[in-house]
Z-matrix of the N, CA and C atoms (Angstrom, degrees):
N
C 1 1.465
C 2 1.532 1 109.51
N 3 1.328 2 116.65 1 114.78
C 4 1.464 3 120.75 2 -177.06
C 5 1.521 4 111.17 3 -76.84
N 6 1.330 5 116.01 4 127.79
C 7 1.463 6 122.75 5 177.49
C 8 1.517 7 107.92 6 -119.99
N 9 1.341 8 116.33 7 131.81
C 10 1.464 9 121.56 8 -178.25
C 11 1.523 10 110.41 9 -117.34
N 12 1.319 11 115.78 10 131.53
C 13 1.463 12 121.56 11 176.41
C 14 1.525 13 109.40 12 -110.33
N 15 1.325 14 115.58 13 137.70
C 16 1.464 15 121.52 14 176.51
C 17 1.518 16 109.03 15 -120.98
N 18 1.327 17 115.79 16 126.68
C 19 1.461 18 122.03 17 175.78
C 20 1.525 19 108.30 18 -106.86
N 21 1.318 20 117.11 19 127.39
C 22 1.456 21 121.65 20 171.83
C 23 1.521 22 107.46 21 -103.29
N 24 1.336 23 115.52 22 104.66
C 25 1.458 24 121.36 23 -179.10
C 26 1.526 25 108.43 24 -83.12
N 27 1.320 26 115.79 25 113.30
C 28 1.465 27 121.35 26 -175.13
C 29 1.524 28 112.22 27 -100.49
N 30 1.318 29 116.03 28 32.17
C 31 1.469 30 120.73 29 173.40
C 32 1.530 31 109.88 30 -59.60
N 33 1.320 32 115.98 31 156.84
C 34 1.459 33 121.11 32 174.73
C 35 1.526 34 111.90 33 -92.12
N 36 1.334 35 116.59 34 0.66
C 37 1.464 36 121.38 35 -176.33
C 38 1.531 37 109.97 36 -99.27
N 39 1.328 38 115.67 37 123.39
C 40 1.460 39 119.88 38 176.67
C 41 1.521 40 110.32 39 -74.61
N 42 1.318 41 116.49 40 152.96
C 43 1.465 42 120.98 41 174.31
C 44 1.533 43 108.68 42 -63.84
N 45 1.335 44 118.57 43 143.98
C 46 1.469 45 127.28 44 8.68
C 47 1.531 46 113.83 45 -97.75
N 48 1.321 47 118.15 46 23.04
C 49 1.464 48 120.12 47 179.96
C 50 1.533 49 109.94 48 -60.26
N 51 1.330 50 114.98 49 146.22
C 52 1.462 51 120.60 50 179.81
C 53 1.519 52 110.33 51 -69.31
N 54 1.323 53 115.97 52 131.13
C 55 1.457 54 122.29 53 179.46
C 56 1.521 55 109.65 54 -113.76
N 57 1.340 56 116.39 55 117.69
C 58 1.463 57 120.37 56 175.13
C 59 1.518 58 110.96 57 -62.67
N 60 1.323 59 115.80 58 -35.96
C 61 1.454 60 119.75 59 178.49
C 62 1.524 61 110.36 60 -63.07
N 63 1.335 62 117.25 61 -40.27
C 64 1.464 63 121.07 62 177.97
C 65 1.525 64 111.29 63 -63.02
N 66 1.333 65 117.18 64 -35.55
C 67 1.463 66 120.18 65 179.97
C 68 1.521 67 111.01 66 -61.06
N 69 1.335 68 116.71 67 -40.15
C 70 1.464 69 119.39 68 178.46
C 71 1.532 70 110.34 69 -75.28
N 72 1.323 71 117.08 70 -35.61
C 73 1.467 72 120.37 71 174.13
C 74 1.534 73 109.79 72 -55.99
N 75 1.334 74 116.34 73 -44.16
C 76 1.457 75 120.15 74 -176.72
C 77 1.523 76 112.17 75 -60.24
N 78 1.328 77 116.60 76 -32.10
C 79 1.469 78 119.18 77 175.49
C 80 1.515 79 110.35 78 -62.41
N 81 1.332 80 115.64 79 -45.35
C 82 1.462 81 120.02 80 179.86
C 83 1.528 82 111.07 81 -65.25
N 84 1.333 83 116.94 82 -40.47
C 85 1.460 84 121.13 83 178.44
C 86 1.530 85 110.59 84 -57.91
N 87 1.330 86 116.20 85 -44.80
C 88 1.462 87 120.64 86 179.12
C 89 1.516 88 112.15 87 -61.83
N 90 1.311 89 116.68 88 -42.25
C 91 1.465 90 120.95 89 179.73
C 92 1.523 91 111.23 90 -68.36
N 93 1.331 92 117.07 91 -39.45
C 94 1.458 93 119.93 92 175.49
C 95 1.530 94 110.23 93 -60.32
N 96 1.332 95 116.20 94 -40.84
C 97 1.459 96 120.13 95 179.55
C 98 1.515 97 112.25 96 -58.89
N 99 1.328 98 116.51 97 -37.75
C 100 1.466 99 120.82 98 178.01
C 101 1.530 100 111.73 99 -63.70
N 102 1.332 101 116.42 100 -24.68
C 103 1.462 102 121.66 101 179.68
C 104 1.527 103 112.31 102 -96.21
N 105 1.320 104 116.20 103 3.98
C 106 1.461 105 119.79 104 179.37
C 107 1.515 106 114.09 105 81.28
N 108 1.337 107 116.91 106 16.55
C 109 1.462 108 121.52 107 179.33
C 110 1.526 109 109.28 108 -95.11
N 111 1.319 110 116.32 109 127.44
C 112 1.463 111 121.87 110 178.15
C 113 1.527 112 109.72 111 -82.42
N 114 1.329 113 117.30 112 136.28
C 115 1.467 114 121.45 113 -177.39
C 116 1.522 115 111.76 114 -121.86
N 117 1.323 116 114.69 115 147.53
C 118 1.459 117 121.90 116 170.99
C 119 1.527 118 107.85 117 -133.12
N 120 1.326 119 116.80 118 138.71
C 121 1.464 120 122.15 119 -179.60
C 122 1.525 121 108.80 120 -118.59
N 123 1.320 122 115.94 121 127.60
C 124 1.461 123 121.19 122 176.53
C 125 1.526 124 108.78 123 -116.57
N 126 1.335 125 116.53 124 124.17
C 127 1.462 126 120.97 125 173.67
C 128 1.532 127 106.26 126 -89.67
N 129 1.311 128 115.76 127 102.58
C 130 1.462 129 121.81 128 -168.42
C 131 1.525 130 112.21 129 -58.21
N 132 1.329 131 116.95 130 -38.26
C 133 1.464 132 120.13 131 -174.65
C 134 1.530 133 112.25 132 -66.28
N 135 1.327 134 117.49 133 -16.39
C 136 1.462 135 120.79 134 176.80
C 137 1.526 136 112.17 135 -77.13
N 138 1.317 137 116.88 136 -5.28
C 139 1.461 138 122.09 137 -178.50
C 140 1.535 139 109.87 138 -114.82
N 141 1.311 140 115.60 139 153.32
C 142 1.461 141 120.91 140 179.03
C 143 1.530 142 109.24 141 -84.87
N 144 1.318 143 115.11 142 84.46
C 145 1.467 144 121.17 143 -179.61
C 146 1.520 145 108.49 144 -99.88
N 147 1.305 146 116.14 145 121.82
C 148 1.467 147 121.22 146 -178.64
C 149 1.515 148 110.88 147 -79.40
N 150 1.321 149 116.58 148 154.77
C 151 1.454 150 120.98 149 171.41
C 152 1.524 151 108.42 150 -74.37
N 153 1.320 152 116.25 151 148.20
C 154 1.460 153 120.21 152 178.92
C 155 1.512 154 111.27 153 154.09
N 156 1.318 155 116.17 154 -179.93
C 157 1.463 156 121.20 155 -178.86
C 158 1.532 157 111.17 156 -128.41
N 159 1.318 158 116.90 157 20.79
C 160 1.461 159 120.43 158 175.69
C 161 1.522 160 108.74 159 -112.52
N 162 1.317 161 116.36 160 170.21
C 163 1.463 162 120.52 161 179.69
C 164 1.520 163 112.62 162 -78.83
N 165 1.332 164 117.70 163 -14.66
C 166 1.455 165 121.20 164 178.74
C 167 1.529 166 108.57 165 -149.12
N 168 1.332 167 115.82 166 114.56
C 169 1.462 168 120.39 167 -178.02
C 170 1.527 169 112.88 168 -98.12
N 171 1.338 170 116.32 169 19.22
C 172 1.455 171 119.33 170 171.71
C 173 1.512 172 115.15 171 98.61
N 174 1.313 173 115.40 172 -164.67
C 175 1.462 174 123.03 173 -172.43
C 176 1.527 175 112.12 174 -55.10
N 177 1.324 176 114.91 175 130.73
C 178 1.457 177 120.92 176 177.46
C 179 1.513 178 114.64 177 87.34
N 180 1.309 179 118.53 178 -9.68
C 181 1.461 180 122.26 179 -178.97
C 182 1.527 181 109.61 180 -77.70
N 183 1.318 182 116.75 181 120.96
C 184 1.460 183 121.07 182 -179.20
C 185 1.523 184 113.06 183 -95.83
N 186 1.328 185 117.57 184 3.92
C 187 1.454 186 119.88 185 178.83
C 188 1.533 187 112.71 186 -61.85
N 189 1.333 188 120.57 187 -40.42
C 190 1.468 189 119.26 188 -179.06
C 191 1.530 190 113.50 189 -54.08
N 192 1.329 191 117.03 190 -34.87
C 193 1.469 192 120.81 191 178.42
C 194 1.529 193 110.28 192 -65.78
N 195 1.340 194 116.50 193 -43.04
C 196 1.463 195 120.43 194 178.07
C 197 1.522 196 110.02 195 -67.10
N 198 1.322 197 116.45 196 -40.76
C 199 1.460 198 120.76 197 -177.78
C 200 1.531 199 111.61 198 -61.59
N 201 1.317 200 117.70 199 -35.69
C 202 1.466 201 120.06 200 177.61
C 203 1.524 202 110.58 201 -61.15
N 204 1.320 203 116.91 202 -36.95
C 205 1.461 204 120.77 203 177.18
C 206 1.530 205 110.81 204 -69.77
N 207 1.330 206 116.49 205 -36.56
C 208 1.459 207 120.37 206 175.30
C 209 1.530 208 110.16 207 -61.22
N 210 1.311 209 115.95 208 -43.33
C 211 1.464 210 120.45 209 -176.76
C 212 1.522 211 113.29 210 -67.96
N 213 1.326 212 117.08 211 -24.47
C 214 1.464 213 119.70 212 -177.10
C 215 1.523 214 113.46 213 -100.53
N 216 1.323 215 118.98 214 -4.63
C 217 1.461 216 120.25 215 178.82
C 218 1.531 217 109.97 216 -83.94
N 219 1.327 218 115.19 217 166.02
C 220 1.466 219 121.75 218 175.64
C 221 1.525 220 111.16 219 -105.13
N 222 1.317 221 115.35 220 -28.09
C 223 1.461 222 122.57 221 -178.75
C 224 1.524 223 107.89 222 -126.08
N 225 1.325 224 116.67 223 126.54
C 226 1.459 225 121.25 224 178.65
C 227 1.524 226 108.88 225 -118.61
N 228 1.329 227 116.05 226 119.28
C 229 1.460 228 121.04 227 178.80
C 230 1.525 229 108.39 228 -116.67
N 231 1.323 230 115.42 229 121.24
C 232 1.463 231 121.84 230 175.48
C 233 1.527 232 107.32 231 -93.33
N 234 1.326 233 116.50 232 124.16
C 235 1.468 234 120.93 233 -177.71
C 236 1.517 235 109.47 234 -118.89
N 237 1.328 236 116.47 235 127.17
C 238 1.461 237 119.71 236 -174.37
C 239 1.521 238 111.98 237 -141.74
N 240 1.327 239 116.59 238 141.70
C 241 1.456 240 119.73 239 166.54
C 242 1.528 241 109.58 240 -77.83
N 243 1.306 242 115.57 241 165.91
C 244 1.464 243 121.99 242 175.29
C 245 1.523 244 108.46 243 -98.93
N 246 1.327 245 116.47 244 128.95
C 247 1.465 246 121.69 245 172.87
C 248 1.525 247 108.83 246 -132.58
N 249 1.321 248 116.78 247 126.66
C 250 1.463 249 122.32 248 -176.68
C 251 1.528 250 111.57 249 54.70
N 252 1.338 251 115.65 250 34.31
C 253 1.451 252 121.03 251 174.32
C 254 1.512 253 115.53 252 82.31
N 255 1.332 254 117.78 253 -0.34
C 256 1.473 255 120.33 254 -178.33
C 257 1.530 256 109.10 255 -131.92
N 258 1.342 257 116.12 256 176.45
C 259 1.460 258 119.52 257 -179.67
C 260 1.528 259 110.26 258 -66.79
N 261 1.309 260 115.97 259 159.28
C 262 1.457 261 120.81 260 -176.61
C 263 1.527 262 111.17 261 -65.58
N 264 1.332 263 115.38 262 160.21
C 265 1.462 264 120.29 263 178.32
C 266 1.529 265 110.62 264 -63.74
N 267 1.324 266 117.25 265 -31.74
C 268 1.466 267 120.59 266 177.49
C 269 1.522 268 109.97 267 -65.88
N 270 1.323 269 116.56 268 -41.73
C 271 1.466 270 120.55 269 177.90
C 272 1.519 271 110.90 270 -62.86
N 273 1.325 272 116.52 271 -43.74
C 274 1.458 273 120.50 272 178.13
C 275 1.527 274 110.28 273 -60.27
N 276 1.328 275 116.88 274 -41.92
C 277 1.458 276 121.17 275 178.97
C 278 1.529 277 111.01 276 -62.88
N 279 1.334 278 116.99 277 -41.14
C 280 1.467 279 120.55 278 178.78
C 281 1.522 280 111.01 279 -59.96
N 282 1.323 281 117.18 280 -45.12
C 283 1.465 282 119.93 281 179.71
C 284 1.519 283 110.90 282 -66.32
N 285 1.327 284 116.97 283 -36.69
C 286 1.467 285 120.12 284 177.28
C 287 1.524 286 110.99 285 -65.33
N 288 1.318 287 117.47 286 -38.72
C 289 1.460 288 120.09 287 178.10
C 290 1.528 289 111.04 288 -69.81
N 291 1.331 290 117.24 289 -35.75
C 292 1.466 291 119.94 290 177.37
C 293 1.529 292 111.78 291 -65.03
N 294 1.329 293 116.66 292 -20.77
C 295 1.463 294 120.80 293 175.83
C 296 1.530 295 110.64 294 -56.44
N 297 1.317 296 116.67 295 -28.71
C 298 1.457 297 120.58 296 179.94
C 299 1.516 298 113.93 297 -65.10
N 300 1.353 299 116.64 298 -19.11
C 301 1.471 300 118.61 299 -177.74
C 302 1.527 301 112.50 300 -71.24
N 303 1.328 302 117.11 301 -15.63
C 304 1.475 303 118.46 302 175.17
C 305 1.528 304 110.57 303 -57.57
N 306 1.322 305 116.54 304 -30.40
C 307 1.466 306 121.07 305 -177.73
C 308 1.524 307 112.73 306 -86.29
N 309 1.336 308 116.41 307 -2.55
C 310 1.464 309 120.43 308 -177.23
C 311 1.522 310 111.94 309 -106.88
N 312 1.335 311 116.35 310 32.79
C 313 1.456 312 120.83 311 -175.78
C 314 1.523 313 113.77 312 -65.03
N 315 1.331 314 115.00 313 155.90
C 316 1.464 315 120.92 314 176.41
C 317 1.526 316 109.37 315 -59.84
N 318 1.334 317 118.55 316 134.07
C 319 1.470 318 120.38 317 -175.88
C 320 1.524 319 114.04 318 -64.04
N 321 1.318 320 118.05 319 -23.21
C 322 1.473 321 121.08 320 -178.69
C 323 1.520 322 111.20 321 -94.08
N 324 1.338 323 117.12 322 -51.55
C 325 1.463 324 120.86 323 -174.24
C 326 1.523 325 113.06 324 -95.24
N 327 1.321 326 116.88 325 -20.78
C 328 1.461 327 120.02 326 -174.86
C 329 1.514 328 113.64 327 78.68
N 330 1.335 329 117.31 328 -0.21
C 331 1.463 330 119.50 329 -179.48
C 332 1.531 331 110.63 330 -62.11
N 333 1.336 332 115.44 331 138.15
C 334 1.455 333 120.83 332 178.82
C 335 1.531 334 110.07 333 -70.66
N 336 1.329 335 118.27 334 158.68
C 337 1.466 336 121.04 335 -177.77
C 338 1.528 337 114.70 336 -58.27
N 339 1.332 338 118.51 337 -24.74
C 340 1.460 339 119.62 338 -179.40
C 341 1.528 340 113.12 339 -85.32
N 342 1.349 341 117.40 340 -2.86
C 343 1.469 342 119.70 341 171.93
C 344 1.529 343 108.69 342 -60.97
N 345 1.321 344 116.38 343 140.89
C 346 1.455 345 120.82 344 179.35
C 347 1.509 346 113.93 345 86.85
N 348 1.317 347 117.01 346 -2.33
C 349 1.459 348 121.49 347 177.29
C 350 1.531 349 109.55 348 -107.79
N 351 1.319 350 115.77 349 156.99
C 352 1.463 351 119.92 350 174.75
C 353 1.520 352 108.34 351 -110.80
N 354 1.319 353 115.93 352 147.32
C 355 1.456 354 120.66 353 -175.47
C 356 1.511 355 112.75 354 -122.45
N 357 1.325 356 115.31 355 148.14
C 358 1.457 357 121.62 356 175.89
C 359 1.514 358 109.79 357 -145.13
N 360 1.337 359 116.21 358 175.59
C 361 1.462 360 120.46 359 -176.92
C 362 1.525 361 110.22 360 -143.44
N 363 1.328 362 115.21 361 140.13
C 364 1.464 363 123.27 362 174.34
C 365 1.524 364 107.40 363 -121.40
N 366 1.338 365 116.34 364 136.17
C 367 1.465 366 120.72 365 -176.58
C 368 1.525 367 109.20 366 -135.98
N 369 1.336 368 116.34 367 137.22
C 370 1.460 369 121.00 368 172.14
C 371 1.525 370 109.10 369 -132.07
N 372 1.332 371 115.55 370 150.39
C 373 1.461 372 119.84 371 178.15
C 374 1.509 373 109.82 372 -178.45
N 375 1.320 374 117.26 373 163.86
C 376 1.458 375 118.78 374 -178.92
C 377 1.519 376 112.28 375 -101.48
N 378 1.339 377 117.06 376 13.14
C 379 1.458 378 120.64 377 170.69
C 380 1.521 379 109.33 378 -161.99
N 381 1.310 380 117.07 379 -174.94
C 382 1.465 381 122.91 380 -169.55
C 383 1.531 382 112.73 381 -59.97
N 384 1.337 383 115.35 382 155.88
C 385 1.451 384 121.88 383 177.63
C 386 1.512 385 113.13 384 140.86
N 387 1.332 386 117.19 385 -7.59
C 388 1.465 387 121.08 386 -175.16
C 389 1.523 388 112.13 387 -63.28
N 390 1.326 389 117.84 388 -39.84
C 391 1.464 390 119.72 389 -179.12
C 392 1.524 391 110.97 390 -66.75
N 393 1.311 392 116.62 391 -39.68
C 394 1.459 393 120.81 392 179.67
C 395 1.528 394 110.48 393 -64.38
N 396 1.330 395 116.66 394 -47.19
C 397 1.461 396 120.45 395 -179.48
C 398 1.526 397 110.44 396 -62.88
N 399 1.325 398 116.55 397 -44.97
C 400 1.462 399 120.39 398 -179.16
C 401 1.522 400 111.69 399 -63.62
N 402 1.329 401 116.28 400 -46.78
C 403 1.461 402 120.22 401 -176.36
C 404 1.525 403 111.48 402 -61.59
N 405 1.330 404 117.01 403 -48.21
C 406 1.459 405 120.27 404 -178.20
C 407 1.523 406 112.30 405 -67.18
N 408 1.318 407 116.52 406 -40.71
C 409 1.463 408 120.06 407 -177.19
C 410 1.521 409 111.30 408 -69.84
N 411 1.322 410 117.79 409 -43.61
C 412 1.464 411 119.88 410 178.61
C 413 1.526 412 110.98 411 -66.45
N 414 1.321 413 117.32 412 -36.65
C 415 1.466 414 120.46 413 175.97
C 416 1.521 415 110.35 414 -61.83
N 417 1.327 416 116.52 415 -44.59
C 418 1.465 417 120.35 416 178.22
C 419 1.518 418 111.06 417 -60.02
N 420 1.321 419 117.18 418 -44.38
C 421 1.469 420 120.97 419 -177.98
C 422 1.527 421 112.02 420 -63.87
N 423 1.324 422 117.04 421 -39.62
C 424 1.467 423 117.76 422 -179.93
C 425 1.527 424 110.96 423 -69.11
N 426 1.339 425 117.30 424 -34.59
C 427 1.460 426 119.78 425 176.96
C 428 1.515 427 111.88 426 -67.33
N 429 1.314 428 116.47 427 -29.25
C 430 1.459 429 121.13 428 179.12
C 431 1.525 430 112.49 429 -79.96
N 432 1.334 431 116.38 430 -8.47
C 433 1.461 432 120.19 431 175.42
C 434 1.507 433 115.06 432 122.32
N 435 1.323 434 119.04 433 -11.35
C 436 1.461 435 121.08 434 -178.70
C 437 1.529 436 111.81 435 -68.72
N 438 1.312 437 115.20 436 147.71
C 439 1.455 438 121.20 437 167.19
C 440 1.526 439 107.12 438 -86.32
N 441 1.326 440 116.50 439 134.60
C 442 1.464 441 121.33 440 179.72
C 443 1.533 442 108.51 441 -111.66
N 444 1.322 443 117.97 442 101.14
C 445 1.468 444 120.43 443 178.18
C 446 1.524 445 111.06 444 -69.00
N 447 1.322 446 118.43 445 174.09
C 448 1.468 447 120.25 446 177.25
C 449 1.525 448 111.32 447 -71.10
N 450 1.313 449 115.28 448 149.89
C 451 1.471 450 122.32 449 171.91
C 452 1.528 451 113.52 450 55.02
N 453 1.340 452 116.38 451 50.09
C 454 1.470 453 119.35 452 178.89
C 455 1.530 454 111.61 453 -112.97
N 456 1.328 455 116.53 454 26.45
C 457 1.461 456 121.03 455 169.74
C 458 1.523 457 107.77 456 -112.04
N 459 1.314 458 115.92 457 129.67
C 460 1.456 459 121.27 458 178.37
C 461 1.522 460 107.38 459 -129.10
N 462 1.321 461 117.41 460 129.65
C 463 1.458 462 118.92 461 -178.37
C 464 1.517 463 112.55 462 -148.86
N 465 1.322 464 113.50 463 159.68
C 466 1.454 465 122.23 464 170.41
C 467 1.516 466 107.80 465 -135.21
N 468 1.338 467 116.68 466 131.72
C 469 1.463 468 120.99 467 173.31
C 470 1.524 469 108.87 468 -135.02
N 471 1.338 470 115.02 469 144.81
C 472 1.456 471 120.18 470 177.56
C 473 1.516 472 110.92 471 -92.73
N 474 1.323 473 115.15 472 -166.61
C 475 1.466 474 120.80 473 -179.70
C 476 1.524 475 110.62 474 -67.09
N 477 1.327 476 115.75 475 159.26
C 478 1.464 477 121.11 476 178.10
C 479 1.521 478 110.52 477 -60.60
N 480 1.340 479 115.11 478 144.23
C 481 1.447 480 120.50 479 178.35
C 482 1.523 481 112.05 480 86.64
N 483 1.332 482 116.96 481 176.69
C 484 1.460 483 120.79 482 -179.72
C 485 1.523 484 111.19 483 -58.93
N 486 1.320 485 115.48 484 144.86
C 487 1.454 486 119.31 485 -179.99
C 488 1.513 487 110.77 486 173.98
N 489 1.325 488 116.35 487 -179.45
C 490 1.459 489 120.79 488 -178.51
C 491 1.530 490 111.80 489 -64.64
N 492 1.323 491 116.29 490 145.05
C 493 1.458 492 121.85 491 178.37
C 494 1.523 493 110.00 492 -95.52
N 495 1.308 494 115.37 493 -171.54
C 496 1.479 495 122.71 494 -168.93
C 497 1.531 496 113.91 495 -47.71
N 498 1.330 497 117.18 496 -51.22
C 499 1.468 498 119.62 497 -175.18
C 500 1.521 499 110.74 498 -68.90
N 501 1.335 500 116.79 499 -53.36
C 502 1.469 501 121.64 500 -176.76
C 503 1.520 502 111.86 501 -62.66
N 504 1.336 503 116.51 502 -34.14
C 505 1.465 504 120.77 503 -177.18
C 506 1.524 505 112.83 504 -82.58
N 507 1.326 506 117.16 505 -0.39
C 508 1.465 507 119.29 506 -178.40
C 509 1.510 508 112.60 507 71.16
N 510 1.332 509 116.53 508 34.13
C 511 1.463 510 120.45 509 -178.81
C 512 1.504 511 114.16 510 -61.04
N 513 1.345 512 116.80 511 -19.46
C 514 1.459 513 119.41 512 179.94
C 515 1.522 514 112.31 513 -67.56
N 516 1.343 515 116.70 514 -10.02
C 517 1.469 516 121.46 515 177.53
C 518 1.524 517 111.89 516 -104.16
N 519 1.317 518 117.19 517 5.07
C 520 1.468 519 120.72 518 -176.01
C 521 1.526 520 110.05 519 -77.33
N 522 1.329 521 116.91 520 122.26
C 523 1.460 522 121.79 521 -174.06
C 524 1.522 523 112.97 522 -59.94
N 525 1.332 524 117.05 523 -48.20
C 526 1.466 525 119.50 524 -175.96
C 527 1.524 526 111.23 525 -61.96
N 528 1.327 527 116.72 526 -42.99
C 529 1.462 528 120.59 527 -179.84
C 530 1.524 529 110.56 528 -66.96
N 531 1.328 530 117.22 529 -41.74
C 532 1.455 531 120.19 530 178.79
C 533 1.529 532 111.90 531 -66.56
N 534 1.317 533 115.79 532 -29.98
C 535 1.470 534 119.40 533 176.37
C 536 1.528 535 110.13 534 -72.28
N 537 1.336 536 117.02 535 -49.23
C 538 1.462 537 119.55 536 -174.00
C 539 1.522 538 112.63 537 -69.81
N 540 1.337 539 118.58 538 -30.03
C 541 1.466 540 119.11 539 177.39
C 542 1.529 541 109.74 540 -66.01
N 543 1.311 542 117.05 541 -33.40
C 544 1.467 543 120.61 542 177.41
C 545 1.525 544 111.05 543 -72.52
N 546 1.335 545 117.07 544 -42.59
C 547 1.465 546 119.80 545 175.09
C 548 1.530 547 110.04 546 -55.92
N 549 1.341 548 114.94 547 -48.30
C 550 1.457 549 120.59 548 -176.85
C 551 1.527 550 111.63 549 -59.82
N 552 1.320 551 116.31 550 -51.82
C 553 1.458 552 120.95 551 -176.14
C 554 1.529 553 111.41 552 -61.19
N 555 1.308 554 117.21 553 -47.14
C 556 1.467 555 119.44 554 -176.75
C 557 1.528 556 111.62 555 -67.73
N 558 1.316 557 117.58 556 -40.42
C 559 1.466 558 119.17 557 179.56
C 560 1.523 559 111.84 558 -70.12
N 561 1.322 560 117.42 559 -39.08
C 562 1.459 561 119.88 560 177.45
C 563 1.526 562 110.71 561 -63.64
N 564 1.329 563 117.35 562 -44.29
C 565 1.466 564 120.62 563 -179.51
C 566 1.526 565 110.63 564 -63.85
N 567 1.322 566 116.99 565 -43.42
C 568 1.465 567 120.38 566 -179.14
C 569 1.527 568 111.57 567 -62.23
N 570 1.331 569 116.38 568 -48.47
C 571 1.464 570 119.18 569 -176.74
C 572 1.527 571 111.86 570 -71.46
N 573 1.331 572 117.24 571 -29.83
C 574 1.466 573 119.49 572 176.35
C 575 1.527 574 109.95 573 -64.23
N 576 1.315 575 117.08 574 -43.19
C 577 1.469 576 120.98 575 177.85
C 578 1.526 577 110.65 576 -65.44
N 579 1.325 578 116.07 577 -40.41
C 580 1.466 579 120.30 578 179.27
C 581 1.529 580 111.02 579 -60.71
N 582 1.332 581 116.42 580 -44.57
C 583 1.464 582 120.04 581 -178.54
C 584 1.524 583 112.18 582 -69.67
N 585 1.326 584 117.07 583 -29.86
C 586 1.460 585 120.08 584 175.28
C 587 1.523 586 110.28 585 -61.50
N 588 1.319 587 115.15 586 -38.83
C 589 1.466 588 121.08 587 -176.96
C 590 1.527 589 111.92 588 -87.80
N 591 1.320 590 116.41 589 -21.27
C 592 1.469 591 121.42 590 -176.28
C 593 1.524 592 110.14 591 -134.22
N 594 1.329 593 118.20 592 75.66
C 595 1.470 594 120.51 593 -178.79
C 596 1.525 595 112.02 594 -60.10
N 597 1.319 596 116.33 595 146.96
C 598 1.462 597 121.36 596 177.82
C 599 1.528 598 108.25 597 -67.69
N 600 1.347 599 118.06 598 124.18
C 601 1.461 600 120.47 599 -174.66
C 602 1.525 601 115.08 600 -86.89
N 603 1.316 602 118.47 601 -7.24
C 604 1.464 603 122.02 602 -171.47
C 605 1.528 604 112.01 603 -56.26
N 606 1.346 605 114.88 604 128.06
C 607 1.460 606 120.90 605 176.07
C 608 1.528 607 108.05 606 -100.48
N 609 1.309 608 116.40 607 101.51
C 610 1.463 609 121.00 608 -176.17
C 611 1.522 610 111.61 609 -66.28
N 612 1.332 611 117.07 610 -33.50
C 613 1.465 612 119.63 611 -179.81
C 614 1.523 613 111.37 612 -65.11
N 615 1.306 614 117.34 613 -42.16
C 616 1.463 615 120.77 614 177.72
C 617 1.525 616 110.81 615 -64.05
N 618 1.328 617 116.46 616 -41.08
C 619 1.465 618 120.07 617 -179.64
C 620 1.522 619 111.28 618 -69.06
N 621 1.340 620 116.80 619 -34.32
C 622 1.463 621 120.11 620 175.28
C 623 1.530 622 110.32 621 -61.05
N 624 1.320 623 115.87 622 -42.13
C 625 1.467 624 120.47 623 -179.20
C 626 1.528 625 110.82 624 -66.46
N 627 1.328 626 116.80 625 -40.30
C 628 1.469 627 119.97 626 176.25
C 629 1.522 628 110.15 627 -60.92
N 630 1.323 629 116.69 628 -41.83
C 631 1.461 630 121.01 629 -178.46
C 632 1.532 631 111.10 630 -64.69
N 633 1.322 632 116.76 631 -39.19
C 634 1.461 633 120.19 632 179.20
C 635 1.527 634 112.33 633 -61.45
N 636 1.316 635 116.25 634 -35.49
C 637 1.473 636 120.73 635 -176.83
C 638 1.514 637 112.65 636 -67.98
N 639 1.334 638 116.54 637 -23.61
C 640 1.468 639 118.91 638 -178.04
C 641 1.524 640 112.10 639 -112.74
N 642 1.332 641 115.77 640 13.87
C 643 1.474 642 119.84 641 -176.99
C 644 1.526 643 110.54 642 -119.46
N 645 1.325 644 116.04 643 158.70
C 646 1.465 645 121.93 644 177.02
C 647 1.530 646 110.77 645 -71.01
C-alpha cells in the first residue's frame, strides 16, 4: 500500500539558503523512508503564492499547483520556524490558502479535500514558541479535515534570546527532538495506512440538512 507524505517547508529563506527547518524535515524524511513512505518537500517561499483565502487567486498564483499535491498526499506535515514567538508569515499564508478547500468539498458527502489525510507539525526556533505554533497549526489542520494522531508535533528550540539555531547548535543530537520525530513519523504512517483501509464515512451534507431542521 503506497503512502505519500508531503512536507510544506514554511521557512522565510529562499533556496539555496540553508534552512534549519529543512534539516529537521530531512530527519523525518529519512525515517519515513525506512517505513516505505515516499516523501516530497516543498519550500513554499520558492513559489509565487498569492495572499488570499481561495484555492486560486488568479493569474500568476502558483498555489493551485501546490494544492494539487496536498490533495493527493496521505500525510501532510506543516513545518515552520518561529519568528516573534509565533509561526512564520509563510506558514500563516499557507493555512489561509488552505481555507479555500472548504469550498472544494466532495459533491456527495461534502467532505473537505483534507478528509482522509493525517496531519503533523515540525517547528524550529532559537527561543520559546513551539507549543503555540504546534497548537494553532494542528488545530487548523483538524478543522480542515485532517486526522491528528497522538504525538505528531516535533520541535527544537534553543535558549531564550539570539543564539545558534538547530544546525549550528547541534540539534540533531537533541534527545527530545530525536524522540518526538520518531513518535511523529510512526504515528502518522500508522494512521495514514489505517485511513486508507478505513475511510471516514461521515456525510457532512446529510448532517448539515439535519442541523437546518432544528435551527433558526
